[in-house]
Every structure is written in structure tokens, then in C-alpha cells.
C-alpha positions in Angstrom: 103.5 84.8 138.4 106.0 87.4 137.0 105.9 91.1 137.7 106.4 92.5 134.2 103.9 95.0 132.8 103.1 95.7 129.1 101.4 98.2 126.9 100.1 97.1 123.5 99.0 99.5 120.8 97.4 98.0 117.7 95.8 95.0 119.5 93.1 94.6 116.9 95.4 94.0 114.0 96.7 90.7 112.7 99.9 90.7 114.7 98.6 92.6 117.6 95.7 90.2 118.3 98.2 87.2 118.3 100.5 89.1 120.6 97.8 90.1 123.0 97.0 86.4 123.6 100.6 85.6 124.2 100.9 88.4 126.8 97.8 87.4 128.6 98.7 83.7 128.7 102.3 84.4 129.9 103.3 84.0 133.5 105.9 86.7 132.9 103.3 89.5 132.8 101.0 90.5 135.6 99.3 93.4 133.8 98.7 94.1 130.2 97.2 97.4 129.0 95.9 98.0 125.4 95.1 101.4 123.9 92.2 101.0 121.5 89.8 103.2 119.5 87.0 100.8 120.4 86.8 98.3 123.2 87.6 94.7 122.1 85.2 91.8 122.9 87.6 90.2 125.3 87.9 90.0 129.1 90.8 88.8 131.2 91.8 89.5 134.8 95.2 90.9 133.6 93.8 93.1 130.9 93.0 96.7 131.0 91.4 98.3 127.9 91.7 102.1 127.5 89.6 103.7 124.7 91.5 106.7 123.5 91.7 109.3 120.8 95.1 108.7 119.1 95.2 112.4 118.1 95.6 113.2 121.8 98.1 110.4 122.6 100.1 112.4 125.1 97.1 112.6 127.4 97.6 108.9 128.1 101.3 109.2 129.1 100.8 107.3 132.4 99.9 104.1 130.5 103.4 104.1 129.0 105.1 103.7 132.3 105.5 99.9 132.0 108.3 97.5 131.3 107.6 96.8 127.6 105.8 98.8 125.0 104.6 96.9 121.9 103.5 99.0 118.9 101.6 97.1 116.2 100.2 100.2 114.6 99.9 100.2 110.9 97.5 100.8 108.1 97.4 100.5 104.3 97.0 103.0 101.5 93.6 101.4 100.8 92.4 102.0 104.3 94.1 105.3 104.8 92.9 106.6 101.5 95.4 109.5 101.5 99.2 109.7 102.0 98.7 112.2 104.9 96.5 109.7 106.7 99.0 106.9 106.2 101.8 109.1 107.5 99.7 110.0 110.5 99.3 106.4 111.6 102.5 104.7 110.5 104.9 107.6 111.2 103.4 110.1 113.6 101.5 107.9 116.0 104.3 105.3 116.1 106.9 108.0 116.8 104.8 109.8 119.4 104.2 106.5 121.2 108.0 105.8 121.2 108.7 109.2 122.6 106.3 108.6 125.5 108.0 105.2 126.1 111.3 107.0 126.1 110.0 109.6 128.6 108.8 106.8 130.9 112.2 104.9 130.6 110.7 101.7 129.5 112.9 98.6 129.3 112.0 97.9 125.7 110.1 99.3 122.8 109.1 96.9 120.0 107.5 97.9 116.8 106.4 96.6 113.4 107.9 98.1 110.2 108.1 96.4 106.8 110.4 94.5 104.5 112.1 97.0 102.2 111.9 99.9 104.6 114.3 102.6 103.4 114.2 106.3 103.9 115.7 106.7 100.4 113.2 104.4 98.7 111.4 105.7 95.6 108.3 103.9 96.9 106.1 105.9 99.2 105.2 103.0 101.6 108.8 101.8 102.0 110.1 105.4 102.3 107.7 106.2 105.2 108.6 103.0 107.0 112.3 103.8 106.6 111.9 107.3 107.9 110.0 106.0 110.9 112.8 103.5 111.7 115.4 106.3 111.3 113.4 108.6 113.7 113.0 105.8 116.2 116.7 105.2 116.3 117.3 108.8 117.3 115.4 108.3 120.6 117.1 107.1 123.8 115.4 103.8 124.3 117.6 101.2 126.0 116.2 98.3 124.0 114.6 99.0 120.6 113.4 96.2 118.4 112.2 96.8 114.8 110.5 93.9 113.0 110.3 93.9 109.1 107.7 91.4 108.1 107.0 90.6 104.4 103.5 89.7 103.4 101.6 88.5 106.5 99.7 85.3 106.6 96.8 84.8 109.0 93.1 84.8 109.5 91.7 88.1 108.3 88.2 89.3 108.2 88.6 90.6 104.7 89.7 88.7 101.5 93.1 89.7 100.2 94.1 88.5 96.8 97.8 89.2 97.5 97.7 86.8 100.4 96.1 84.1 98.5 98.6 84.5 95.7 101.5 84.3 98.2 100.1 81.1 99.7 99.9 79.7 96.1 103.5 80.7 95.4 104.7 79.2 98.7 103.1 75.8 97.9 104.0 75.7 94.2 107.3 77.6 93.8 109.1 77.8 97.2 112.4 78.2 95.3 111.5 81.8 94.7 112.3 82.6 98.3 115.9 81.4 98.8 119.2 83.3 99.0 118.9 87.1 99.0 115.1 86.8 98.3 114.6 84.9 101.6 113.5 87.9 103.5 110.5 88.4 101.1 109.0 85.0 102.0 105.5 85.6 103.5 105.5 85.1 107.3 102.7 84.0 109.6 101.4 86.7 111.9 101.6 84.2 114.8 105.4 83.8 114.2 105.9 87.5 114.1 104.0 88.0 117.3 106.0 85.2 119.1 109.2 86.8 117.9 108.2 90.1 119.4 107.2 88.4 122.6 110.5 86.5 122.9 112.6 89.6 122.1 110.9 91.5 124.9 111.6 88.7 127.3 115.4 88.6 126.4 115.5 92.4 126.3 119.0 92.9 124.9 120.2 96.5 125.0 120.7 98.5 121.8 118.8 98.7 118.5 117.8 95.4 116.8 116.3 95.0 113.4 114.8 91.7 112.3 113.9 90.7 108.7 111.2 88.1 108.1 113.6 85.3 107.6 115.3 85.9 111.0 112.0 85.5 112.9 112.3 81.7 113.2 115.6 82.2 115.1 113.9 84.3 117.8 110.6 82.4 118.1 
């Protein structure tokens, strides 16, 4: 049994739920903590669930004193309803979590961004993601990993027309995702989670940004 410890934020999401299973099943990690709004229906001898108020994230600083912090936080405009709510989750919570990880001198901080992330983007979603990436890179984290998935494929509770359309395109017109368009190819949440897991295990120093099409080379 290994002696690594991990903190996971966003464990109820599509990538987060896959990543949680990998961490719990791995012999590398002896303890896994998740910060959640509501307790998840899962029990494991290595798992510690901490129900928190994300608006008071700094109160839970002690839980960030681990080897690896995984942030799978993220919402959509449909769920957030307002731009301010979206910024609060995708920018503010992510950056505050990273700042706590920096303060605790974690070995690695790994987070989910998005394909097309660009602080100069005319599109609100991509601009916020880009601004978040930019802010993260100003922190003194020894091993920072930013993953930019395109459309995620996986078992969701709700129906998503965009996901079904992507699955149809992949099966009928795969030539759309070659060359410079390769990074826009939809990616399975399981593969993205595995890429995050493997990146934490190798833990190379510096800042590393991964597009969707690079995930296969990590996992």
C-alpha cells in the first residue's frame, strides 16, 4: 500500500466520479478526502467525505495538506443561470482551492478547464476558463496540470442533445476531427480521469496543459 494522500473536489461530476473510483482502487493512495455539498452514497475504508459550504472554503484548509489536489469543479450556464454564478464556481472556487493547495505546499494540483480556453476569447465561457488558467499559473505550485477536454462522453443522469449529436458525428463523420481539429474530438470522461490520475503519479514539475487529443498519450 502506498503512502500518498489526495483531496478531490467535484467528486459528483462526470470526471470526478470516475477519478474517485481510480483513487480508491489504487494501491498508491492510502487516504482520499472529498469535499462535497452533500454526502455521496459511497463507503470505502480509504474515503473521508467532508460536507462543506464552498463559500467558506478557507475554513477547510487542513484538508488541503495532502500530496495531490484534484479539482473537477465546473458548471454550465444552464445550471448556473447567471454569469456571476458561473464565475463563482469555475473561477473563484477553483482559484481559492488552488491557493489553499499552494499554501499547503502540495506536490501537484490538477484541474479541469476546457478546449478553447482563452482569456481574450469573445465567448464568455472560454474567456472565464482562460482567465482561470492564467490566474492558476501565477501561483507557486510545483506541479500544475490543466486539462482541456472537449465535449465529454459518459453516463449522465440527464439527457444532453449535444452529447448525442457528438456520438453521431463520431460514428458517421470521424474525418471532422483530424489535423488541427483533433483537439475538438469528444473525449470519454473515463479517459480524462485516467489522464489526471496518471499525471499525478508521474508528477513532473512545472505547468502542463493537455488538450483532449493528448489525453491518450498520458492514459
